[in-house]
N, C-alpha and C positions, 0 to 999 in steps of 0.2 A: 504494500500500499503506499503509495506516495504522500510524502508530507507537503501540504501546501497552506499558504496565507493569502487569503482574499486582499487584494491591495487596494481597493475602492476607498475602504474607510480610512486607510492610512494616508492616502493621496489627498483626500478630502481634508483631512486633519493638517497637512502640511501646505496645502494651497490656500491662498487668501480668497478664493473665489467662492462666494455665498450663493450665486445663483443656481437655478435648478439644472443647468447644464454645466456644473462645477468640473465634472471630469473631462468635458470636451474642451473647456477653456483651459484647464491644466496642461492639455497637449499643446495648445497654442502658445500661451502664455509664459508656462512653467514647467517646460519638458524636462528639464534637469531635475524637478521633485519627482516626477515620475520614475526616471531612472534610478534616483536614490532610493525609492521605495523598492523597487525591484531587486537592487542589490542588497538593501538591509533584508529583505525577505529571504533571499537566498543565504546570506551570512547567518540567518537566524535558523537555518536547517531545512527551509523549503526545496523541495524537489521540482516544483511546478509553480509557476508565477502565472497569473492571469493577465490579459492585457487590460489597460485603463481605458474602458469605451463605455462605461454604464449609462452615460447619456448621449452616445452616439448613435441616435436614432433619428429617422426624419421628422416624428412628431416632436421630440424633444428639442431637436436643432432649430425647427421651424419658429420656435418660441422667440429667437434671436434672428431670424432670417437666414439661418446658416443650413438649412435643410439640404442644399446641394453639396455640403462639404463631407457627408457620410463616408464616401470612399477614401477620401483623402485622410480624414482623421482615424479611419480604421487602419489604413496602411502605416499611418505615424504611430498608432498606438502598437502596432506589431513590430515596428523598427525599433521603437524605444525598449520594448520587452527583449529583444535580441541582443542589446548592448550589454 
């Protein structure tokens, strides 16, 4: 069984974004915090990390007029998780 840590709560606590699309905003405005959470999770013993894309959905992003950025932000979340 793999050990894993859900990083969405940790990224949210490190990111100053309080909007409902905070995880998407973290990908745009604070990607370093996203990478730090992945690294911290692995250093804490996680075998698996999840990508930071909780709010990266068309309905959520539409709240800020960013629904067209779903693919871009999903790819960014994947890239950051690989670092």
